[in-house]
C-alpha positions as CSV (number, residue, x, y, z in Angstrom):
1,X,-17.6,-47.3,0.9
2,X,-19.0,-44.6,3.5
3,X,-16.7,-42.0,1.8
4,X,-18.2,-42.8,-1.7
5,X,-21.9,-42.8,-0.2
6,X,-20.9,-39.3,1.4
7,X,-19.7,-37.9,-1.6
8,X,-22.6,-39.2,-3.7
9,X,-25.2,-38.2,-1.0
10,X,-23.4,-34.4,-0.7
11,X,-23.3,-34.2,-4.7
12,X,-27.0,-35.2,-5.4
13,X,-28.0,-32.8,-2.7
14,X,-25.6,-29.9,-4.4
15,X,-26.7,-30.8,-7.9
16,X,-30.3,-30.4,-7.1
17,X,-30.4,-27.6,-5.3
18,X,-28.0,-25.8,-8.0
19,X,-30.0,-26.7,-10.2
20,X,-33.4,-25.9,-8.8
21,X,-32.0,-22.2,-7.9
22,X,-30.9,-22.0,-11.4
23,X,-34.0,-22.8,-12.8
24,X,-35.2,-20.0,-10.7
25,X,-32.9,-17.3,-11.3
26,X,-32.6,-18.4,-15.4
27,X,-36.6,-17.5,-15.6
28,X,-35.8,-14.0,-14.3
29,X,-32.7,-13.7,-16.3
30,X,-35.2,-14.4,-19.7
31,X,-37.9,-11.7,-18.6
32,X,-34.8,-9.2,-18.0
33,X,-33.2,-10.1,-21.4
34,X,-36.4,-9.9,-23.0
35,X,-37.3,-6.8,-21.5
36,X,-33.7,-5.5,-22.8
37,X,-34.7,-6.6,-26.4
38,X,-37.8,-4.9,-26.3
39,X,-36.5,-1.8,-24.9
40,X,-38.6,-2.2,-21.5
41,X,-37.4,-2.5,-18.2
42,X,-38.8,-6.0,-16.9
43,X,-39.2,-7.6,-13.5
44,X,-37.6,-5.0,-10.9
45,X,-39.5,-4.3,-8.2
46,X,-39.5,-7.3,-5.9
47,X,-35.3,-6.9,-4.4
48,X,-32.8,-4.8,-5.4
49,X,-33.1,-4.7,-9.3
50,X,-36.0,-7.7,-8.7
51,X,-33.5,-10.6,-7.8
52,X,-36.3,-11.8,-5.2
53,X,-39.1,-12.1,-8.0
54,X,-38.4,-15.8,-8.6
55,X,-38.9,-16.6,-5.1
56,X,-42.0,-14.0,-4.9
57,X,-43.8,-16.2,-7.9
58,X,-42.7,-19.5,-6.3
59,X,-44.5,-18.5,-2.9
60,X,-47.4,-17.7,-5.3
61,X,-47.5,-20.2,-6.8
62,X,-47.3,-22.7,-3.3
63,X,-50.2,-20.4,-2.4
64,X,-52.4,-20.7,-5.3
65,X,-55.5,-22.8,-5.3
66,X,-54.9,-26.3,-7.1
67,X,-57.8,-26.9,-9.7
68,X,-58.7,-29.8,-10.8
69,X,-61.7,-30.6,-13.7
70,X,-64.8,-32.3,-12.9
71,X,-64.4,-35.2,-15.5
72,X,-60.1,-35.8,-15.0
73,X,-58.7,-38.8,-14.2
74,X,-57.6,-38.0,-10.7
75,X,-54.8,-39.7,-10.2
76,X,-52.9,-39.4,-14.0
77,X,-53.8,-35.4,-13.6
78,X,-51.5,-35.5,-10.5
79,X,-48.8,-38.1,-11.5
80,X,-48.5,-36.5,-15.2
81,X,-46.4,-33.3,-13.5
82,X,-43.9,-35.3,-11.7
83,X,-43.4,-37.7,-14.7
84,X,-42.1,-34.6,-16.4
85,X,-40.1,-33.2,-13.2
86,X,-38.4,-36.2,-12.2
87,X,-36.8,-37.0,-15.5
88,X,-35.8,-33.6,-16.0
89,X,-33.6,-33.4,-12.7
90,X,-32.1,-37.0,-13.3
91,X,-30.4,-36.3,-16.8
92,X,-27.9,-34.0,-15.4
93,X,-26.4,-36.6,-13.4
94,X,-23.8,-38.0,-15.4
95,X,-22.6,-34.6,-16.8
96,X,-19.2,-34.0,-15.2
97,X,-19.1,-30.3,-14.0
98,X,-15.7,-29.7,-12.8
99,X,-12.4,-31.5,-12.7
100,X,-12.5,-33.6,-9.5
101,X,-11.6,-32.6,-6.3
102,X,-9.1,-33.5,-3.8
103,X,-10.2,-33.8,-0.2
104,X,-8.1,-35.4,2.8
105,X,-10.5,-38.9,2.2
106,X,-9.4,-38.8,-1.4
107,X,-10.5,-37.4,-5.1
108,X,-13.9,-36.7,-5.4
109,X,-14.7,-36.2,-9.3
110,X,-17.1,-33.7,-9.9
111,X,-20.1,-35.7,-11.2
112,X,-22.9,-37.8,-9.5
113,X,-22.4,-40.8,-11.7
114,X,-19.5,-41.6,-13.9
115,X,-21.9,-43.9,-15.5
116,X,-20.3,-45.8,-18.6
117,X,-22.9,-45.6,-20.8
118,X,-23.3,-42.3,-19.1
119,X,-24.5,-40.2,-22.4
120,X,-26.9,-43.4,-23.7
121,X,-28.5,-42.6,-19.8
122,X,-29.4,-39.3,-21.0
123,X,-30.9,-40.5,-24.0
124,X,-33.0,-42.9,-22.5
125,X,-33.8,-40.6,-19.4
126,X,-35.0,-37.6,-21.3
127,X,-37.3,-39.6,-23.8
128,X,-39.2,-40.4,-20.8
129,X,-40.0,-36.9,-20.2
130,X,-42.5,-37.0,-23.3
131,X,-44.8,-39.3,-21.1
132,X,-45.7,-36.7,-18.8
133,X,-46.4,-34.7,-21.2
134,X,-49.2,-36.7,-22.8
135,X,-50.2,-37.8,-19.6
136,X,-51.5,-34.3,-19.1
137,X,-52.8,-33.9,-22.2
138,X,-54.8,-37.0,-22.0
139,X,-55.6,-36.6,-18.3
140,X,-57.1,-33.1,-18.4
141,X,-60.4,-34.5,-20.8
142,X,-59.5,-31.3,-22.4
143,X,-59.1,-31.5,-26.7
144,X,-56.8,-28.8,-26.7
145,X,-54.8,-30.3,-23.9
146,X,-54.7,-33.6,-25.9
147,X,-53.7,-32.2,-29.1
148,X,-50.4,-30.8,-27.5
149,X,-49.8,-34.4,-25.7
150,X,-50.2,-35.4,-29.2
151,X,-47.7,-32.7,-30.5
152,X,-45.5,-33.4,-28.0
153,X,-45.3,-37.1,-29.3
154,X,-44.7,-36.5,-32.5
155,X,-42.0,-33.9,-32.2
156,X,-40.1,-35.5,-29.9
157,X,-39.9,-39.0,-32.0
158,X,-39.1,-36.8,-34.7
159,X,-36.6,-34.8,-33.8
160,X,-34.9,-37.0,-31.1
161,X,-34.1,-39.4,-33.6
162,X,-31.8,-36.9,-35.5
163,X,-30.6,-35.7,-32.1
164,X,-29.1,-39.0,-31.8
165,X,-28.0,-39.5,-34.8
166,X,-25.9,-36.7,-34.7
167,X,-24.2,-37.6,-31.4
168,X,-23.1,-40.7,-33.0
169,X,-20.0,-39.0,-34.5
170,X,-19.0,-38.0,-30.9
171,X,-19.1,-41.4,-29.9
172,X,-16.8,-42.6,-32.8
173,X,-14.5,-40.0,-32.9
174,X,-14.1,-40.4,-28.6
175,X,-14.5,-44.2,-29.0
176,X,-16.5,-44.0,-25.7
177,X,-20.0,-43.3,-24.3
178,X,-18.8,-41.9,-20.7
179,X,-18.7,-38.3,-20.8
180,X,-16.0,-38.1,-18.5
181,X,-13.8,-39.8,-21.2
182,X,-15.4,-37.7,-24.2
183,X,-14.0,-34.5,-22.3
184,X,-10.2,-36.2,-21.7
185,X,-10.3,-37.5,-25.8
186,X,-10.8,-33.3,-26.5
187,X,-8.6,-32.3,-23.8
188,X,-5.8,-34.9,-25.2
189,X,-5.9,-33.7,-28.1
190,X,-6.2,-30.0,-27.4
191,X,-9.0,-29.7,-30.0
192,X,-12.4,-29.7,-29.0
193,X,-15.2,-31.4,-31.1
194,X,-16.8,-28.3,-32.8
195,X,-13.8,-28.3,-35.5
196,X,-14.3,-31.8,-36.8
197,X,-17.8,-32.1,-36.0
198,X,-19.6,-28.7,-36.9
199,X,-21.9,-30.7,-38.8
200,X,-23.5,-32.5,-36.0
201,X,-23.4,-29.7,-33.5
202,X,-25.8,-27.8,-35.9
203,X,-27.9,-31.0,-35.8
204,X,-27.7,-31.5,-32.2
205,X,-28.3,-27.7,-31.8
206,X,-31.5,-27.2,-33.7
207,X,-33.0,-30.7,-32.3
208,X,-32.5,-29.5,-28.8
209,X,-34.5,-26.7,-29.1
210,X,-37.3,-29.2,-30.3
211,X,-36.5,-31.7,-27.8
212,X,-36.9,-29.0,-25.4
213,X,-40.5,-27.1,-26.2
214,X,-38.6,-24.0,-26.6
215,X,-39.3,-21.4,-29.8
216,X,-39.6,-21.9,-32.6
217,X,-40.3,-25.3,-32.0
218,X,-42.7,-24.9,-29.0
219,X,-46.2,-26.3,-31.0
220,X,-47.0,-28.4,-28.1
221,X,-48.2,-25.2,-26.1
222,X,-49.0,-23.0,-29.1
223,X,-51.2,-20.5,-27.0
224,X,-52.9,-19.1,-30.3
225,X,-53.9,-22.4,-31.4
226,X,-54.4,-24.4,-28.1
227,X,-54.8,-21.8,-25.5
228,X,-52.2,-23.2,-23.4
229,X,-51.2,-26.4,-24.9
230,X,-50.8,-29.4,-22.6
231,X,-50.9,-28.1,-19.5
232,X,-54.6,-25.8,-19.8
233,X,-55.5,-27.1,-16.9
234,X,-53.0,-27.1,-14.5
235,X,-52.7,-24.4,-12.3
236,X,-50.2,-23.8,-8.8
237,X,-47.5,-26.3,-8.1
238,X,-48.3,-28.6,-10.7
239,X,-48.5,-26.1,-13.4
240,X,-44.7,-24.9,-12.0
241,X,-43.4,-28.2,-12.4
242,X,-43.6,-28.2,-16.2
243,X,-42.0,-25.0,-16.0
244,X,-39.2,-26.1,-13.9
245,X,-39.2,-29.5,-15.8
246,X,-38.8,-27.5,-19.2
247,X,-35.9,-25.3,-17.7
248,X,-34.2,-27.8,-16.6
249,X,-34.0,-30.2,-19.8
250,X,-32.8,-26.0,-21.6
251,X,-29.9,-26.6,-18.6
252,X,-28.8,-30.4,-19.5
253,X,-29.4,-29.6,-22.8
254,X,-27.0,-26.7,-22.8
255,X,-24.4,-28.6,-20.4
256,X,-24.4,-31.5,-23.1
257,X,-23.6,-29.4,-25.9
258,X,-21.1,-27.7,-24.4
259,X,-19.9,-30.9,-23.6
260,X,-19.6,-32.6,-26.4
261,X,-18.3,-30.2,-28.6
262,X,-16.9,-27.9,-26.7
263,X,-14.7,-29.4,-24.4
264,X,-17.0,-29.6,-21.2
265,X,-15.3,-28.0,-18.1
266,X,-11.7,-27.8,-20.2
267,X,-10.3,-24.4,-20.0
268,X,-9.4,-23.0,-23.5
269,X,-5.7,-22.1,-24.7
270,X,-4.2,-24.0,-21.6
271,X,-3.5,-27.8,-20.5
272,X,-2.8,-26.8,-16.5
273,X,-6.5,-27.8,-15.6
274,X,-5.8,-31.4,-17.4
275,X,-2.5,-31.9,-16.2
276,X,-0.8,-32.2,-12.6
277,X,-2.2,-33.4,-9.4
278,X,-5.9,-32.2,-9.0
279,X,-6.7,-28.8,-6.5
280,X,-9.5,-26.5,-5.1
281,X,-8.2,-23.8,-7.3
282,X,-8.8,-26.3,-10.8
283,X,-11.7,-27.3,-9.3
284,X,-13.3,-24.1,-8.9
285,X,-11.6,-22.7,-12.5
286,X,-12.6,-25.7,-14.3
287,X,-16.3,-25.2,-12.8
288,X,-16.6,-21.7,-13.9
289,X,-15.5,-22.3,-17.0
290,X,-18.3,-25.0,-17.8
291,X,-20.6,-22.6,-16.1
292,X,-19.5,-19.7,-18.9
293,X,-20.1,-22.5,-21.5
294,X,-23.4,-23.3,-20.4
295,X,-25.0,-20.3,-20.1
296,X,-23.9,-19.4,-23.8
297,X,-26.0,-21.4,-25.0
298,X,-29.1,-21.1,-22.3
299,X,-28.9,-17.0,-23.4
300,X,-28.5,-18.8,-27.0
301,X,-32.1,-20.1,-26.3
302,X,-33.2,-16.9,-24.8
303,X,-32.6,-14.7,-27.7
304,X,-33.9,-17.3,-30.3
305,X,-37.0,-17.5,-28.5
306,X,-37.5,-13.5,-28.8
307,X,-36.3,-13.3,-31.9
308,X,-37.8,-15.8,-34.5
309,X,-41.6,-16.4,-35.4
310,X,-43.0,-20.0,-34.3
311,X,-42.9,-22.9,-37.1
312,X,-46.2,-24.1,-38.6
313,X,-46.8,-28.0,-37.8
314,X,-46.1,-28.6,-41.2
315,X,-43.1,-27.0,-41.0
316,X,-42.0,-28.6,-37.7
317,X,-42.5,-32.1,-39.2
318,X,-41.0,-31.5,-42.6
319,X,-37.8,-30.1,-40.8
320,X,-37.2,-32.8,-38.6
321,X,-38.3,-35.7,-41.2
322,X,-37.3,-34.7,-44.8
323,X,-34.0,-32.3,-43.4
324,X,-32.5,-33.1,-40.5
325,X,-32.9,-36.9,-40.4
326,X,-31.5,-37.3,-44.2
327,X,-28.9,-34.5,-43.3
328,X,-27.7,-36.6,-40.2
329,X,-28.0,-40.1,-41.8
330,X,-25.6,-38.8,-44.6
331,X,-23.2,-36.8,-42.5
332,X,-22.9,-40.2,-40.6
333,X,-22.0,-42.5,-43.5
334,X,-19.5,-39.3,-44.8
335,X,-17.8,-38.7,-41.2
336,X,-17.7,-42.4,-40.2
337,X,-15.9,-43.3,-43.9
338,X,-13.5,-40.3,-43.3
339,X,-12.6,-40.9,-39.8
340,X,-12.0,-45.4,-41.2
341,X,-9.7,-44.4,-43.8
342,X,-7.9,-41.3,-41.4
343,X,-7.3,-43.7,-38.7
344,X,-6.8,-47.3,-40.7
345,X,-5.6,-46.1,-44.2
346,X,-3.3,-43.7,-42.8
347,X,-2.8,-44.6,-39.0
348,X,-3.4,-41.1,-37.7
349,X,-4.7,-40.7,-34.4
350,X,-7.0,-38.1,-33.1
351,X,-4.7,-35.0,-32.6
352,X,-5.2,-31.7,-34.3
353,X,-3.7,-32.8,-37.8
354,X,-6.7,-35.3,-37.6
355,X,-8.9,-32.6,-36.3
356,X,-8.2,-30.1,-39.1
357,X,-8.8,-32.8,-41.9
358,X,-12.3,-33.8,-40.5
359,X,-12.8,-30.0,-40.1
360,X,-12.5,-29.5,-44.0
361,X,-14.8,-32.5,-44.5
362,X,-17.5,-30.4,-42.4
363,X,-17.0,-27.6,-44.7
364,X,-17.2,-28.9,-47.9
365,X,-20.3,-30.5,-46.2
366,X,-21.5,-27.3,-45.3
367,X,-21.4,-25.8,-48.6
368,X,-23.0,-28.7,-50.3
369,X,-26.4,-28.5,-47.3
370,X,-26.3,-24.9,-48.0
371,X,-26.6,-25.0,-51.6
372,X,-29.2,-28.2,-51.2
373,X,-31.6,-26.5,-49.3
374,X,-31.0,-23.1,-51.0
375,X,-31.4,-25.4,-55.1
376,X,-31.5,-21.5,-56.5
377,X,-34.2,-20.3,-54.6
378,X,-32.7,-17.5,-51.7
379,X,-28.3,-17.2,-52.6
380,X,-28.5,-18.2,-56.3
381,X,-31.5,-16.4,-56.6
382,X,-30.1,-12.9,-55.2
383,X,-27.0,-13.1,-57.1
384,X,-28.8,-13.6,-60.4
385,X,-30.9,-10.6,-59.6
386,X,-27.8,-8.3,-58.8
387,X,-26.4,-9.4,-61.8
C-alpha cells in the first residue's frame, strides 16, 4: 500500500509538471509556427532562440496588477478561473502515456489512475470546465463577457453530444471503457482503430476543436465581436489560468485522439513493446511514441488556427446539430450493425480481416457523406462545368 501511494504521488507530481511545462512551451511553439507560416521571425530575443519567452511571460503575469470590476461578483469572479483550470489538469490522469515501468518494488503502470471508467471520467470532468467560462462571463457584470459565456455553454452542449456518440463506436470495438484496455485491444489485433473507425475519428476530431474553443470554433472569445469574450475583465494570473486551461485541454484532446484511434503508446510495425517482460527502454521508447503522436495533433491544432477563418455563429450551431449529430447517430447504427454481423453471424474476432471489413464500410460511408454534404453544389457542379 505504501509503495502504491508513493508511486501515485510521484506520478501526479511528474504529470502535473510535464503538463505545466509543456503548456508553457506549447505557447512558444504556437508563436514560432505562426511566425513561420506568416514569414516572420516570431519571439527570438529572450534566451537562445526565444526559449525563455514562456518564463518571461509567466513572470510578467505574476507581477501584473490584478484588476476587478467594481460591480463584479467578487467570489465567483475569483472562483471562475479555478473552475476552468482544475478540470483541465484532472482529465489527463486516466490516459496511459507509456508501457509499465519495472522497479525493484514492482511494476508501475504509466498512468496516474487506471480507472475502470476511464473514458467516462474524461467526458464527465472535461464538461465541468464550461462552468468556469459561464461563471467568468456572468460574474464580470459585462455584457460582452456574458455573451461569451453563453456561447461557450451552447457550443459545449452542441458538440459534446457528437463527441460522445463518436466514441461509442470505440467502446463497441474495444469492449471496455478503460483506456489501457482500449490500447491493449489495438495492440492485440495489430490494427489501430483509425482504420475500422475512420468516420468516428473525423467526428471526434472536429468536435474536439469545438470543445477546446479553438479556431475556427473560438466564438466564446471572438475578439472582433466580443472584445475578448468571457475573459474580457480578467488580467494577470487569473487571465493566464484560462489560457493554461485551454492549452491543457488541447493536450488532453490530442492525447485522447492518439489513444482511442492511433494505439496510444503502441510503437507501430512491431510487437516488441507489448510482449515480453517490461523494461526501462520499453517505457522510454513508448513514451516517446506517445509524445510524437500527441504532438502531431497539437501541431494540427496550431496549423488549423492560423489557416482557417472563424465560423459565423449560425454556421457553428448548424454544423453541430444539422451535420455532426445526425452523422454520429447514423454512423453508430451502421457500425454497430456491422460489428454485430461480423462478430455474431460470421463468428469473427477482432483482427486484421475484421478491421479491413469495417474499413471498407467506413470508406463507403465517407463517399456517401461527401455526396450528402456536396449535394451537387461543389464537386458535381465543378465536373459539370468542366464537361
